[in-house]
C-alpha positions as CSV (number, residue, x, y, z in Angstrom):
1,M,-29.0,-5.1,-34.5
2,G,-25.9,-5.8,-36.3
3,L,-22.2,-5.8,-35.4
4,R,-20.2,-2.5,-35.7
5,S,-16.7,-1.4,-35.0
6,G,-16.0,-1.0,-31.4
7,D,-18.6,-3.6,-30.2
8,Q,-17.6,-6.1,-27.5
9,I,-18.4,-9.6,-28.4
10,N,-17.9,-13.2,-27.2
11,Y,-16.7,-16.0,-29.6
12,R,-15.8,-19.5,-29.5
13,L,-13.9,-22.0,-31.8
14,M,-16.5,-24.6,-32.8
15,P,-17.1,-27.4,-31.4
16,D,-15.4,-26.2,-28.2
17,I,-17.6,-24.5,-25.5
18,D,-15.0,-22.2,-24.1
19,L,-15.8,-18.5,-24.5
20,Y,-13.4,-15.8,-25.3
21,G,-13.9,-12.0,-25.4
22,A,-13.0,-9.6,-28.2
23,T,-13.6,-6.2,-29.7
24,V,-14.7,-5.7,-33.4
25,L,-12.1,-3.7,-35.3
26,S,-13.8,-3.9,-38.6
27,V,-16.8,-5.5,-40.3
28,D,-18.6,-5.6,-43.7
29,E,-20.8,-8.1,-45.5
30,K,-18.0,-10.5,-46.2
31,T,-15.3,-9.9,-43.7
32,M,-14.8,-9.1,-39.9
33,E,-11.6,-8.5,-37.8
34,L,-11.4,-9.0,-34.2
35,R,-9.0,-7.6,-31.5
36,T,-8.8,-10.6,-29.2
37,E,-8.2,-10.4,-25.3
38,A,-5.4,-11.8,-23.2
39,D,-7.6,-15.0,-22.7
40,A,-7.4,-15.8,-26.4
41,P,-6.7,-19.5,-27.3
42,A,-3.1,-20.4,-27.9
43,I,-3.8,-22.1,-31.2
44,V,-6.1,-20.9,-34.0
45,K,-6.0,-22.5,-37.4
46,N,-7.1,-21.0,-40.9
47,G,-10.4,-22.9,-41.8
48,Q,-11.7,-23.2,-38.3
49,Y,-15.2,-22.3,-37.8
50,V,-15.9,-19.5,-35.2
51,M,-19.3,-18.7,-33.6
52,I,-19.7,-15.1,-32.4
53,N,-22.4,-13.9,-30.0
54,E,-23.8,-10.3,-30.0
55,L,-23.9,-9.5,-26.2
56,D,-27.7,-9.3,-24.9
57,S,-28.9,-11.0,-28.1
58,D,-29.9,-14.2,-29.5
59,I,-28.2,-13.5,-32.8
60,E,-25.4,-15.5,-33.8
61,H,-22.8,-15.0,-36.5
62,Y,-20.9,-17.9,-38.0
63,S,-17.5,-17.3,-39.6
64,E,-14.3,-19.0,-41.0
65,V,-10.7,-18.0,-39.9
66,T,-8.6,-16.7,-42.5
67,F,-5.9,-15.0,-40.5
68,W,-4.6,-15.2,-37.0
69,D,-1.4,-13.6,-35.5
70,G,-2.0,-13.9,-31.8
71,R,-4.1,-10.9,-31.3
72,S,-6.0,-10.1,-34.5
73,L,-8.4,-12.6,-35.8
74,R,-9.6,-12.1,-39.5
75,L,-12.9,-14.0,-40.5
76,R,-14.8,-14.8,-43.6
77,R,-18.4,-14.3,-42.8
78,M,-20.8,-17.3,-43.6
79,W,-24.1,-16.8,-41.8
80,T,-25.9,-14.6,-39.5
81,G,-29.2,-15.4,-37.8
82,K,-31.1,-16.3,-34.7
83,R,-29.9,-19.2,-32.8
84,G,-30.0,-22.5,-34.5
85,F,-32.0,-21.1,-37.7
86,F,-29.4,-21.9,-40.3
87,R,-30.5,-24.6,-42.6
88,V,-29.0,-26.8,-45.4
89,D,-30.3,-29.6,-47.7
90,D,-28.5,-32.8,-48.1
91,V,-28.6,-36.7,-48.2
92,F,-27.5,-39.1,-45.5
93,P,-28.6,-42.1,-43.4
94,V,-31.6,-41.6,-41.1
95,T,-33.5,-44.0,-39.0
96,Y,-36.5,-43.1,-36.9
97,R,-39.0,-44.6,-34.5
98,I,-42.3,-43.1,-32.8
99,V,-41.6,-42.6,-29.1
100,D,-44.8,-43.8,-27.0
101,V,-46.3,-41.1,-24.7
102,T,-45.4,-43.2,-21.6
103,E,-41.8,-43.7,-22.5
104,R,-38.9,-41.6,-21.0
105,C,-36.8,-40.2,-23.5
106,T,-32.8,-40.9,-23.0
107,G,-31.6,-37.6,-24.4
108,S,-29.5,-36.5,-27.2
109,R,-26.0,-37.9,-27.6
110,I,-23.1,-38.7,-30.0
111,F,-22.7,-42.3,-30.5
112,P,-19.5,-43.6,-28.8
113,G,-16.8,-44.9,-31.2
114,F,-17.8,-42.3,-34.0
115,G,-15.7,-39.3,-34.9
116,L,-12.4,-40.5,-33.8
117,E,-9.7,-38.5,-35.3
118,A,-6.7,-40.1,-36.8
119,D,-4.4,-37.1,-35.8
120,E,-5.0,-37.8,-32.3
121,L,-2.0,-40.1,-32.4
122,D,1.0,-38.4,-30.9
123,V,3.7,-37.3,-33.3
124,P,6.8,-39.8,-32.8
125,D,10.3,-38.6,-31.8
126,E,13.4,-39.5,-33.7
127,T,13.7,-42.7,-31.8
128,V,10.8,-44.3,-33.5
129,S,11.6,-46.0,-36.9
130,P,9.5,-44.3,-39.6
131,R,8.6,-47.7,-41.1
132,V,7.2,-48.9,-37.7
133,W,5.5,-45.8,-37.1
134,K,3.7,-46.1,-40.6
135,M,2.5,-49.7,-39.7
136,L,1.1,-48.3,-36.5
137,V,-0.8,-45.7,-38.1
138,D,-2.1,-48.0,-40.8
139,I,-3.3,-50.5,-38.0
140,N,-5.0,-47.6,-36.2
141,A,-6.7,-46.7,-39.2
142,K,-8.0,-50.1,-39.7
143,L,-9.0,-50.4,-36.1
144,E,-11.1,-47.3,-36.3
145,M,-12.8,-48.5,-39.4
146,I,-13.7,-51.9,-37.6
147,L,-14.9,-49.9,-34.6
148,E,-16.9,-47.5,-36.7
149,R,-18.5,-50.4,-38.6
150,L,-19.3,-52.2,-35.2
151,N,-20.9,-49.1,-33.9
152,K,-23.1,-48.5,-37.1
153,E,-24.2,-52.0,-36.7
154,S,-25.0,-51.7,-33.0
155,E,-27.1,-48.5,-33.3
156,G,-28.9,-49.7,-36.6
157,L,-27.0,-47.3,-38.9
158,S,-25.2,-50.0,-41.0
159,R,-28.4,-50.6,-43.0
160,A,-29.9,-47.2,-42.8
161,Q,-31.2,-45.7,-45.9
162,S,-29.8,-42.4,-47.1
163,V,-32.7,-39.9,-47.5
164,P,-33.0,-36.2,-48.6
165,V,-33.2,-33.8,-45.6
166,N,-33.4,-30.3,-44.7
167,I,-31.6,-29.7,-41.3
168,S,-30.6,-27.1,-38.9
169,A,-29.7,-27.1,-35.1
170,S,-33.3,-26.3,-34.5
171,G,-35.0,-29.2,-36.5
172,I,-35.0,-31.5,-39.5
173,R,-37.4,-32.1,-42.4
174,F,-37.6,-35.4,-44.2
175,F,-39.8,-38.2,-45.8
176,I,-41.3,-41.1,-43.5
177,D,-43.5,-43.9,-44.5
178,Q,-46.2,-43.6,-42.2
179,P,-48.5,-40.6,-41.0
180,V,-48.0,-39.3,-37.6
181,E,-49.9,-36.7,-35.6
182,I,-48.7,-33.3,-34.9
183,G,-47.2,-33.1,-31.5
184,S,-45.9,-36.9,-31.9
185,M,-42.3,-37.5,-30.7
186,L,-39.8,-39.2,-32.9
187,E,-36.3,-40.6,-31.8
188,L,-33.8,-40.1,-34.7
189,K,-30.6,-41.6,-35.4
190,M,-28.4,-39.8,-38.1
191,L,-25.0,-40.3,-39.6
192,L,-23.7,-36.8,-40.4
193,P,-21.3,-37.1,-43.3
194,L,-18.3,-35.3,-41.5
195,Y,-15.0,-36.8,-41.8
196,P,-14.8,-39.0,-40.0
197,P,-18.8,-39.6,-40.1
198,V,-20.6,-38.7,-36.8
199,G,-23.5,-40.8,-35.4
200,V,-26.2,-38.6,-33.6
201,L,-29.1,-39.7,-31.5
202,A,-31.9,-36.8,-31.1
203,H,-35.6,-36.4,-30.4
204,G,-38.0,-34.0,-32.2
205,V,-41.6,-33.1,-31.9
206,V,-43.6,-33.3,-35.3
207,V,-44.6,-29.8,-36.1
208,R,-45.9,-30.2,-39.7
209,I,-46.6,-33.2,-42.1
210,E,-47.7,-33.4,-45.7
211,A,-48.7,-36.3,-47.8
212,S,-46.4,-36.6,-51.0
213,V,-47.4,-38.2,-54.3
214,G,-45.5,-41.4,-53.6
215,G,-47.3,-42.2,-50.6
216,R,-44.7,-41.0,-48.2
217,Y,-45.1,-38.2,-45.6
218,E,-42.9,-35.1,-45.7
219,T,-42.5,-34.5,-41.8
220,S,-40.9,-31.5,-40.0
221,L,-39.6,-32.0,-36.4
222,C,-38.4,-29.4,-34.0
223,F,-35.5,-30.8,-32.0
224,I,-35.8,-30.8,-28.2
225,D,-33.3,-31.2,-25.5
226,L,-30.3,-31.1,-27.5
227,V,-27.2,-31.1,-25.5
228,D,-24.6,-28.4,-26.5
229,E,-22.2,-31.3,-27.8
230,V,-24.9,-32.5,-30.3
231,R,-26.0,-29.0,-31.3
232,D,-22.6,-27.9,-32.1
233,I,-21.7,-31.0,-34.2
234,I,-24.9,-30.3,-36.2
235,I,-24.0,-26.7,-36.7
236,Q,-20.4,-27.7,-37.7
237,Y,-21.8,-30.1,-40.1
238,T,-24.2,-27.6,-41.7
239,L,-21.3,-25.0,-42.0
240,K,-19.2,-27.6,-43.8
241,R,-22.2,-28.3,-46.3
242,Q,-22.8,-24.8,-47.0
243,R,-19.0,-24.2,-47.8
244,E,-19.3,-27.2,-50.2
245,I,-22.4,-25.9,-51.9
246,I,-20.6,-22.4,-52.4
247,R,-17.7,-24.1,-53.7
248,R,-19.7,-26.0,-56.3
249,Q,-21.6,-22.9,-57.4
250,R,-18.2,-21.2,-57.9
251,D,-16.8,-24.0,-59.9
């Protein structure tokens, strides 16, 4: 089933969780235009990612905003598929450990202190000296760097080795140094290369393992019990990565 003009859909601006209603005005292989309803968000920016749900379906459409005038939303289509199936290749820091069968999982989460945006600082009014404001911004940036470094060290990511991965919101494939059995559970800590980087803890069940020539084992995991916040940040990362790959191919 595909989208057609006149279809009613739900959409949300990632990584937000709020759903909004809209009607498809036009759609082709590369673009889509929606007529949003009265509950539309007040601010939509070009470059934001949008996730569209077909009603009564598990199909998701990921797009990028190219135009917004308060009612009409024009999008560049990026990927369509079943929930969580979109995958990309990359290299980033990953640590893992085998979870004992008697151990209780702590659940997925984003590490506190990662992903702080510098633009969260309020814009000063005319009573604030530009020179003082610049100093405050510089201090804030340095504090964020220190906090990020401390959190990397506390979560064991400061010395984590960057490894090739294939990842989606449904699972990950990478190489490990020891054989594990199908059905084993691993706890993963990953540092997703967003800006700023985002640290994620997740759990996955081993669904496939193959020995490599170098004595390492290519291991495929299916994520379990991902909270929406973690799932959305992984999707946001994979979309960003895909856009980088497309840009390089064009260049």
